[in-house]
C-alpha positions as CSV (number, residue, x, y, z in Angstrom):
1,X,125.4,67.2,-112.8
2,X,127.8,68.9,-114.3
3,X,126.3,69.0,-117.6
4,X,123.4,70.4,-116.0
5,X,125.3,73.3,-114.3
6,X,127.7,73.9,-117.6
7,X,124.5,74.6,-119.8
8,X,122.3,75.7,-117.3
9,X,120.3,78.0,-119.7
10,X,119.6,75.0,-121.6
11,X,118.0,73.3,-118.7
12,X,116.0,75.6,-117.5
13,X,114.5,76.4,-120.9
14,X,114.0,72.6,-121.7
15,X,111.9,72.3,-118.0
16,X,110.4,75.9,-118.5
17,X,108.8,74.5,-121.8
18,X,108.2,71.0,-119.7
19,X,106.2,72.5,-117.7
20,X,104.5,74.3,-119.9
21,X,103.8,71.4,-122.0
22,X,102.1,68.8,-118.7
23,X,100.5,71.8,-118.2
24,X,98.6,72.5,-120.9
25,X,98.5,69.3,-122.5
26,X,98.0,67.0,-119.6
27,X,96.4,69.3,-117.2
28,X,94.1,71.7,-119.0
29,X,95.7,74.9,-117.6
30,X,93.7,73.7,-114.4
31,X,96.7,74.4,-112.0
32,X,97.7,77.7,-112.8
33,X,100.9,77.4,-110.6
34,X,102.5,74.7,-113.4
35,X,102.4,77.4,-115.7
36,X,103.7,79.9,-114.2
37,X,106.5,78.1,-112.7
38,X,107.5,77.0,-116.3
39,X,107.4,80.8,-117.7
40,X,109.1,81.8,-114.7
41,X,111.6,79.0,-115.6
42,X,112.0,80.4,-119.3
43,X,112.5,83.8,-118.2
44,X,115.6,83.0,-116.1
45,X,116.6,80.7,-119.1
46,X,117.2,83.7,-121.2
47,X,118.1,86.3,-118.4
48,X,121.3,83.3,-117.8
49,X,121.6,82.9,-121.6
50,X,121.6,87.1,-122.5
51,X,124.4,87.1,-119.2
52,X,121.5,89.4,-117.0
53,X,122.1,86.6,-114.3
54,X,125.5,84.7,-113.1
55,X,125.0,80.9,-114.3
56,X,124.9,79.8,-110.7
57,X,122.6,76.9,-109.9
58,X,121.9,79.0,-106.3
59,X,120.8,82.4,-108.2
60,X,118.8,80.7,-111.0
61,X,116.2,78.7,-108.4
62,X,116.2,81.9,-106.3
63,X,115.2,83.8,-109.1
64,X,113.1,81.3,-110.4
65,X,111.2,81.1,-107.2
66,X,111.0,84.8,-106.9
67,X,109.7,84.9,-110.6
68,X,107.0,82.7,-109.6
69,X,105.8,84.2,-106.9
70,X,105.0,87.4,-108.6
71,X,104.0,86.0,-112.0
72,X,101.3,84.1,-110.0
73,X,100.2,87.2,-108.0
74,X,100.0,89.4,-111.1
75,X,98.6,86.9,-113.2
76,X,95.9,84.7,-110.9
77,X,93.1,87.1,-111.5
78,X,93.0,87.0,-115.2
79,X,93.6,82.8,-115.4
80,X,91.0,82.5,-112.9
81,X,88.6,84.6,-114.9
82,X,89.3,82.5,-118.0
83,X,88.6,79.1,-116.4
84,X,85.3,80.4,-115.1
85,X,84.0,81.2,-118.4
86,X,81.1,79.4,-119.2
87,X,79.3,78.3,-122.3
88,X,75.9,78.8,-121.9
89,X,74.3,77.3,-125.6
90,X,72.5,74.7,-125.8
91,X,73.7,71.4,-126.5
92,X,74.2,70.1,-129.8
93,X,73.2,66.4,-130.5
94,X,73.1,64.3,-133.0
95,X,70.0,62.7,-131.0
96,X,68.0,66.0,-131.7
97,X,65.6,65.2,-134.6
98,X,65.4,61.6,-133.5
99,X,61.8,60.1,-133.8
100,X,60.0,57.4,-132.3
101,X,56.8,56.1,-131.5
102,X,55.6,56.7,-127.6
103,X,54.7,53.4,-125.6
104,X,53.2,55.3,-122.9
105,X,51.1,58.3,-122.4
106,X,53.1,61.4,-121.5
107,X,51.7,64.0,-119.1
108,X,53.3,67.2,-117.8
109,X,54.2,65.4,-114.4
110,X,54.6,61.7,-115.6
111,X,58.2,59.6,-115.4
112,X,57.9,58.1,-118.5
113,X,61.4,56.7,-120.0
114,X,62.4,55.8,-123.5
115,X,65.2,53.5,-123.9
116,X,67.6,53.8,-126.4
117,X,71.4,52.8,-126.7
118,X,71.5,51.1,-123.8
119,X,70.3,54.6,-121.9
120,X,66.5,54.9,-119.9
121,X,65.8,58.8,-121.0
122,X,63.5,60.4,-118.9
123,X,60.7,62.2,-121.9
124,X,59.7,65.4,-121.0
125,X,57.2,67.1,-123.0
126,X,54.9,70.7,-122.4
127,X,51.7,69.1,-123.4
128,X,50.2,65.8,-122.7
129,X,50.6,63.1,-125.4
130,X,49.3,59.9,-125.7
131,X,50.7,56.7,-126.5
132,X,51.1,56.2,-130.5
133,X,51.8,59.5,-131.0
134,X,54.8,60.0,-133.4
135,X,57.5,62.2,-131.9
136,X,60.4,64.1,-131.9
137,X,63.1,64.8,-130.1
138,X,63.6,68.4,-130.1
139,X,66.5,69.2,-127.2
140,X,68.6,66.8,-125.2
141,X,69.5,67.3,-121.7
142,X,71.9,65.0,-119.4
143,X,69.4,61.3,-119.0
144,X,66.5,63.3,-120.4
145,X,64.7,64.1,-123.8
146,X,62.2,67.0,-124.2
147,X,59.9,65.6,-127.2
148,X,57.3,67.0,-128.8
149,X,54.5,65.6,-131.7
150,X,55.8,65.3,-134.9
């Protein structure tokens, strides 16, 4: 334990970097609290190293707790906004452009499926298509292909 207290600044810095690595690499910034804790540990390590804070464990824990609270309160909203950003661009897939011949008629409200690569894809078309028509996949959604005559 004495090795940690003798080198308090280095210990806090290593703990802070570890928290940031866990948050970014493992959790993909899903919990903002670990990120703030890591930043607070690094800031406290800098304060101890520079001499703004005495190298005492109790002081360091208190400052880390206060900094974590302040950082979390101040940066919670911006980080939540970063997490809520969505990309609504159409999905790019290598299945778009795939061609095949229909085995069944596809109507506007029909429930026709096509088995490809072990998955039953529901076929959707804007216009009715007859069996035997060569079609092309124009759009891919979850479990669904939008097709058009080729």
